C-alpha positions as CSV (number, residue, x, y, z in Angstrom):
1,M,15.9,4.6,-31.4
2,G,13.3,3.5,-34.0
3,I,10.0,5.1,-35.1
4,G,8.0,4.1,-32.1
5,L,10.5,5.4,-29.5
6,D,11.2,8.5,-31.5
7,L,7.5,9.3,-31.5
8,L,7.2,8.8,-27.8
9,H,10.2,11.1,-27.1
10,W,8.7,13.8,-29.3
11,Y,5.3,13.4,-27.7
12,S,6.7,13.7,-24.2
13,I,8.0,17.2,-25.1
14,H,5.3,18.6,-27.4
15,K,2.0,17.1,-26.3
16,R,-0.9,19.4,-25.6
17,D,-2.2,19.6,-22.1
18,L,-5.8,18.4,-22.5
19,P,-8.0,17.3,-19.6
20,W,-8.8,13.8,-20.9
21,R,-5.0,13.1,-21.1
22,N,-4.7,13.7,-17.3
23,T,-7.0,10.8,-16.3
24,R,-7.5,7.1,-16.6
25,D,-11.2,7.5,-16.1
26,P,-12.8,5.6,-19.0
27,Y,-16.0,7.7,-18.7
28,A,-14.1,11.0,-19.3
29,I,-12.0,9.5,-22.1
30,W,-15.1,8.1,-23.8
31,L,-16.9,11.5,-23.6
32,S,-13.9,13.2,-25.1
33,E,-13.6,10.7,-28.0
34,I,-17.3,10.9,-28.9
35,I,-17.2,14.7,-28.8
36,L,-14.0,14.9,-30.9
37,Q,-15.4,12.7,-33.7
38,Q,-15.9,15.2,-36.6
39,T,-14.8,18.0,-34.3
40,R,-11.6,19.9,-33.7
41,V,-10.1,19.9,-30.3
42,E,-10.5,23.7,-30.0
43,Q,-14.2,23.4,-30.6
44,G,-14.8,20.3,-28.6
45,L,-13.0,21.3,-25.4
46,P,-15.7,23.6,-24.1
47,Y,-18.3,21.0,-24.8
48,F,-16.3,18.4,-22.9
49,N,-16.0,20.7,-19.9
50,R,-19.8,21.4,-20.0
51,F,-20.7,17.7,-20.2
52,I,-18.4,16.7,-17.4
53,E,-19.9,19.5,-15.2
54,A,-23.5,18.6,-16.1
55,F,-23.0,14.8,-16.0
56,P,-20.1,14.0,-13.7
57,T,-20.8,10.3,-13.9
58,V,-22.2,7.8,-16.4
59,Q,-25.3,7.4,-14.1
60,D,-25.9,11.2,-14.4
61,L,-25.8,11.0,-18.1
62,A,-28.1,8.0,-18.3
63,S,-30.8,9.6,-16.2
64,A,-30.8,13.0,-17.9
65,S,-33.5,14.0,-20.3
66,E,-32.8,13.8,-24.0
67,D,-33.6,17.4,-24.4
68,K,-30.9,18.4,-21.9
69,V,-28.3,16.2,-23.6
70,L,-29.1,17.6,-27.0
71,K,-29.2,21.2,-25.7
72,L,-25.6,20.8,-24.3
73,W,-24.6,19.2,-27.6
74,Q,-26.1,22.0,-29.7
75,G,-23.7,23.4,-32.3
76,L,-21.5,20.2,-32.6
77,G,-23.6,18.6,-35.3
78,Y,-23.9,14.9,-36.1
79,Y,-26.5,14.7,-33.3
80,S,-26.7,10.9,-33.5
81,R,-23.4,11.0,-31.5
82,A,-25.3,12.7,-28.6
83,R,-28.2,10.2,-28.8
84,N,-25.8,7.2,-28.9
85,L,-23.9,8.7,-26.0
86,Q,-26.9,8.5,-23.8
87,K,-27.9,5.1,-25.2
88,A,-24.5,3.8,-24.2
89,A,-24.7,5.4,-20.8
90,K,-28.0,3.6,-20.2
91,Y,-26.5,0.3,-21.4
92,I,-23.6,0.7,-19.0
93,V,-26.0,1.4,-16.1
94,K,-28.5,-1.4,-16.9
95,Q,-26.4,-4.1,-18.6
96,C,-23.0,-3.5,-16.9
97,E,-24.4,-2.5,-13.5
98,G,-22.8,0.9,-13.8
99,V,-19.3,-0.4,-14.4
100,F,-17.6,0.8,-17.5
101,P,-16.4,-2.0,-19.9
102,S,-12.7,-2.6,-19.3
103,N,-11.4,-4.0,-22.6
104,Y,-11.6,-3.5,-26.4
105,A,-14.0,-6.4,-27.1
106,E,-16.5,-5.3,-24.5
107,L,-16.3,-1.6,-25.4
108,L,-17.5,-2.5,-29.0
109,N,-20.9,-3.5,-27.5
110,L,-21.6,0.2,-26.6
111,P,-23.9,2.1,-29.0
112,G,-21.9,4.5,-31.1
113,V,-18.6,2.9,-30.3
114,G,-16.7,1.5,-33.2
115,P,-13.2,0.1,-33.6
116,Y,-11.5,3.5,-33.4
117,T,-13.3,4.7,-30.2
118,A,-13.0,1.3,-28.5
119,A,-9.3,1.2,-29.2
120,A,-8.9,4.8,-27.9
121,I,-10.7,4.0,-24.6
122,A,-9.0,0.6,-24.2
123,S,-5.5,2.0,-24.7
124,F,-5.9,5.4,-22.9
125,A,-7.8,4.1,-19.9
126,Y,-6.4,0.5,-19.6
127,N,-3.2,0.6,-21.7
128,E,-4.5,-2.3,-23.8
129,A,-2.2,-2.9,-26.7
130,V,-4.6,-2.1,-29.5
131,A,-3.9,0.5,-32.2
132,V,-6.0,3.6,-32.7
133,V,-6.6,4.4,-36.3
134,D,-8.3,7.7,-37.0
135,G,-7.9,10.3,-39.8
136,N,-4.7,11.7,-38.2
137,V,-3.1,8.2,-38.1
138,Y,-4.2,7.3,-41.6
139,R,-2.6,10.5,-42.9
140,F,0.7,10.0,-40.9
141,L,1.2,6.4,-41.8
142,S,0.2,6.7,-45.4
143,R,2.9,9.3,-45.9
144,L,5.5,7.6,-43.7
145,Y,5.2,4.4,-45.8
146,A,3.9,5.9,-49.1
147,I,0.7,3.8,-48.9
148,G,-1.8,4.4,-51.6
149,T,-4.7,2.4,-50.3
150,P,-7.8,4.6,-50.4
151,I,-9.2,5.7,-47.1
152,P,-11.5,5.3,-45.3
153,S,-12.1,1.6,-46.1
154,S,-12.1,-1.7,-44.3
155,A,-9.0,-2.7,-46.2
156,A,-7.2,0.5,-45.2
157,H,-8.2,0.1,-41.6
158,N,-6.8,-3.4,-41.3
159,E,-3.6,-2.5,-43.1
160,F,-2.9,0.6,-41.1
161,K,-3.9,-1.0,-37.8
162,A,-1.4,-3.8,-38.4
163,I,1.4,-1.3,-39.2
164,A,0.6,0.7,-36.1
165,E,0.6,-2.3,-33.8
166,Q,4.0,-3.4,-35.2
167,L,5.4,0.1,-34.4
168,M,3.9,0.2,-30.9
169,P,6.6,-0.2,-28.1
170,Q,5.6,-2.8,-25.6
171,G,3.7,-1.5,-22.6
172,K,3.3,2.0,-24.2
173,A,0.0,1.7,-26.0
174,D,-1.5,4.7,-24.3
175,E,1.3,7.2,-25.1
176,F,2.1,5.7,-28.5
177,N,-1.5,6.1,-29.7
178,Q,-1.7,9.6,-28.4
179,A,1.6,10.4,-30.1
180,M,0.4,9.1,-33.4
181,M,-2.7,11.2,-33.2
182,E,-0.8,14.2,-32.1
183,M,1.6,13.9,-35.0
184,G,-1.3,14.1,-37.4
185,A,-2.9,17.0,-35.6
186,L,0.2,19.2,-35.1
187,I,2.9,18.2,-37.7
188,C,1.6,15.8,-40.4
189,T,-1.5,18.0,-41.1
190,P,-3.7,17.9,-44.3
191,K,-2.1,21.1,-45.6
192,Q,0.9,23.2,-44.5
193,M,2.6,20.1,-43.0
194,Q,5.7,20.8,-41.0
195,C,8.0,18.1,-42.4
196,D,11.1,19.8,-41.0
197,A,9.8,19.5,-37.5
198,C,8.8,15.8,-37.9
199,P,10.8,13.6,-35.5
200,V,10.7,10.7,-38.0
201,N,11.1,12.6,-41.3
202,H,14.3,10.6,-42.1
203,Y,12.1,7.5,-42.4
204,C,9.3,9.1,-44.5
205,L,9.0,7.6,-47.9
206,A,6.5,10.2,-49.2
207,L,9.0,12.9,-48.3
208,K,11.8,11.1,-50.1
209,Q,9.5,10.6,-53.2
210,N,8.1,14.2,-53.0
211,R,4.6,12.8,-52.6
212,V,3.6,14.2,-49.2
213,A,0.8,16.4,-50.7
214,E,-0.6,13.5,-52.7
215,L,-1.3,11.3,-49.6
216,P,-3.4,9.9,-48.2
217,V,-5.5,8.8,-51.2
218,K,-9.2,9.6,-50.4
219,A,-12.0,7.2,-51.5
220,T,-14.6,8.7,-53.9
221,K,-16.8,11.2,-52.1
222,T,-20.6,10.7,-52.0
223,K,-22.4,13.1,-54.3
224,V,-23.8,16.0,-52.3
225,K,-27.5,16.6,-52.7
226,T,-29.1,20.0,-52.4
227,I,-32.3,20.3,-50.3
228,Y,-34.5,23.4,-49.8
229,L,-35.9,24.0,-46.4
230,N,-38.3,26.8,-45.6
231,F,-38.7,27.5,-41.9
232,L,-41.8,29.4,-40.9
233,H,-41.1,31.8,-38.0
234,F,-44.7,32.6,-37.1
235,R,-45.0,35.5,-34.7
236,Y,-48.1,36.5,-32.7
237,Q,-47.4,39.2,-30.1
238,D,-44.6,37.6,-28.0
239,R,-45.5,34.0,-29.0
240,L,-44.0,31.7,-31.6
241,Y,-44.6,28.1,-32.8
242,I,-42.2,25.2,-32.9
243,Q,-42.2,21.4,-33.5
244,K,-39.9,18.5,-32.7
245,R,-38.1,16.9,-35.7
246,D,-39.3,13.3,-36.3
247,S,-37.3,10.2,-35.9
248,S,-36.4,9.7,-39.6
249,S,-34.9,13.1,-40.3
250,I,-31.6,14.9,-39.9
251,W,-31.4,16.8,-36.6
252,K,-33.5,14.0,-35.0
253,G,-35.0,15.1,-31.7
254,L,-34.2,18.8,-32.1
255,Y,-36.8,21.6,-32.3
256,Q,-37.5,23.9,-35.2
257,F,-40.0,26.4,-36.6
258,P,-42.7,24.6,-38.7
259,L,-41.1,23.4,-41.9
260,Y,-42.0,23.3,-45.5
261,E,-39.5,21.4,-47.7
262,S,-39.6,22.3,-51.4
263,S,-37.9,20.8,-54.5
264,E,-36.6,24.2,-55.5
265,E,-36.2,27.6,-54.1
266,L,-39.5,28.9,-52.9
267,T,-40.9,32.3,-54.0
268,T,-43.0,34.6,-51.8
269,S,-46.1,34.1,-53.8
270,S,-45.7,30.3,-53.6
271,L,-45.3,30.5,-49.9
272,K,-48.4,32.6,-49.5
273,K,-50.4,29.9,-51.3
274,Q,-48.9,27.2,-49.0
275,L,-49.7,29.2,-45.9
276,I,-53.4,29.6,-46.9
277,E,-53.7,26.0,-47.9
278,R,-51.8,24.4,-45.0
279,Y,-52.6,26.7,-42.1
280,H,-55.9,28.3,-43.3
281,L,-54.5,31.8,-42.6
282,A,-56.8,34.6,-43.5
283,K,-54.6,37.5,-42.6
284,F,-50.8,37.6,-42.2
285,T,-47.8,39.6,-43.3
286,I,-44.4,38.2,-44.4
287,T,-42.1,40.8,-42.9
288,E,-38.7,39.5,-43.7
289,T,-36.9,36.5,-45.3
290,V,-33.4,35.4,-44.2
291,A,-31.5,33.1,-46.5
292,M,-28.9,30.8,-45.0
293,Q,-26.7,27.9,-46.3
294,H,-25.6,24.9,-44.2
295,L,-23.2,22.2,-45.4
296,L,-23.3,18.6,-44.2
297,S,-21.0,15.8,-45.4
298,H,-23.6,14.6,-47.9
299,R,-26.1,17.4,-48.2
300,K,-26.1,21.1,-49.0
301,I,-29.0,22.8,-47.3
302,E,-30.4,26.0,-48.8
303,A,-32.6,27.4,-46.1
304,K,-34.9,30.3,-45.8
305,I,-36.4,31.5,-42.6
306,W,-39.6,33.4,-43.3
307,Q,-40.8,35.9,-40.6
308,I,-44.6,35.8,-40.6
309,E,-46.6,38.2,-38.5
310,L,-50.0,36.8,-37.6
311,A,-53.2,38.7,-37.0
312,A,-54.4,35.9,-34.7
313,P,-52.9,32.8,-33.1
314,L,-52.5,29.7,-35.2
315,G,-55.7,27.7,-34.8
316,D,-55.2,24.3,-36.2
317,L,-51.9,23.0,-34.7
318,K,-50.9,20.0,-36.8
319,N,-47.7,17.9,-37.1
320,D,-46.9,18.3,-33.3
321,I,-46.6,22.1,-33.6
322,F,-47.0,23.9,-30.3
323,E,-46.9,27.4,-29.0
324,I,-44.1,28.9,-26.8
325,G,-43.1,32.3,-25.6
326,E,-40.2,33.9,-27.3
327,A,-38.2,33.9,-24.1
328,E,-38.5,30.1,-24.0
329,W,-36.8,29.5,-27.4
330,E,-33.3,29.3,-26.0
331,T,-34.3,26.5,-23.6
332,Y,-34.9,24.1,-26.5
333,P,-32.1,22.2,-28.5
334,V,-32.2,23.5,-32.0
335,P,-30.1,23.0,-35.2
336,R,-27.1,25.3,-35.4
337,L,-28.6,26.9,-38.5
338,L,-31.6,28.2,-36.6
339,D,-29.6,29.1,-33.5
340,N,-27.4,31.3,-35.8
341,Y,-30.5,32.9,-37.3
342,W,-31.9,33.6,-33.9
343,R,-28.7,35.2,-32.6
344,E,-27.6,37.1,-35.7
345,F,-30.7,38.1,-37.6
346,Y,-33.4,38.3,-34.9
347,V,-32.2,38.9,-31.4
348,S,-29.5,41.4,-32.4
349,K,-32.1,43.7,-34.1
């Protein structure tokens, strides 16, 4: 039948039943694609369902508060995706009069929508003949044709997109793109690939050359930088203190305990000195320290959460620090690291 038709036949039998595959609604498809960037389907599915329930239309998303959007997004990471999601919703409402863009070129105007996402929406919602090229497709095609072009790169994107569009059966862009992505997700996986179950293994050059595990070739990774974050969990009776992260930082727009960032791991004596100098504390007790590690694509975060019992409320609230009741904590969007701390090391005790 040929590669394209073989893939369509396999997909018709083995595709997963996912809610965004049962609709032509570009809004729902767009939501799913943004959520699934850097996120596995199993993790992203509950978030998709919550977003659709909270914001059934693009107008609902555009008019929501940023705090509500970030709270629903909490735990997915890469929070710029959530902020761009709402920016795009507002763009659609204001610039497009609430009508979702209906082709690849127009979709590229949306904040947070690049070539991959635009192609996914255009093909899944409108069956436009444009190839989707994501990590799954890179991996599948690089092995199928034994391509050594490093990914991700603009050269690789253009090369793989051209190949995918040549393979695409006429009038089947939607199902073909889904089939390619499903192959990478279920069969042609990064490890433990199931070559025996592949419907096009008789075409696969990497399999014939015994190079499946070598491909795709990855571009040189950015060096990971270690940063040290010290979160100050001040407690006075049933009150605590938080601040909103500024616009230039990771976790932009989320809330946190007051933060002291250090160039190396902080000792208790060093912290006591900082507390006296920064917050003019006369009497306090450091009751516990919780060390946690958080890995990002380009940073390794060594974090400590210091529980500090105060003899009196904080007097001089600088850097947008404000007081809340402990019961209010879970109403604010916070980084996963602090949410994990709250649930595992504080609430559970």
